[in-house]
N, C-alpha and C positions, 0 to 999 in steps of 0.2 A: 169490943165492939163489932167485929165480924160476926161473931156466934150470937150475940144480943140484938143484932138487926135481922137476924134469919138469913141472912147472906149464903152462911155456911149450908144450909138447907137447900138452898136453891142452886147452889153451885153443885150439890150431891145429886140432885133431881136431873139436871141438865147433863153431867157425865154419865148417868144412870141411862135416860136417853140415847144418847149419843152413842153408848156401848150397845143398847138393844139394837139399833138401826144400821149401825157401822159394822161392829166388830162380830156380832153373831151372825149379820147377813153375809159377812166374807167366809165367815166357819162354814156355815150352810151350804153356801156355793161351793167351795173346795171339797167339802165332804160329797157332795153331789159329784161333782169330777172325777173323784176316785172313786165312787160307785158305794159310797158308804151308806147306811141308815141311820135317821135320828138315833135311834136305839144306840147303834154301835160307838156315836160320837160321844153320848150319854156316858155308854161306859167306861168308854176311855177318860173322858172328864174324871169319873168317879175312880177310876184307877189311879189317874196322875196326883189328886188331892190326895188319897192314901199313901202314896210314896210319899208327897210332902209332910205328911205328919210324923213320919219316921226319924 
C-alpha cells in the first residue's frame, strides 16, 4: 500500500530536500568556519567513502 500509493517516493523526495537544505548547509557553514574550501570538503567525503568500502 505504501509503495503502491507513491508515498515512498514522496517521503524520499522530502528527505532529500531536507538533506540539501539543512545538512549540507550546516556542513558548508562549519567548513567555512574552519577555513576549508569546497574542494577540501569533497576530498574528505570521498576519502571517507573509500575507507567505508573496505
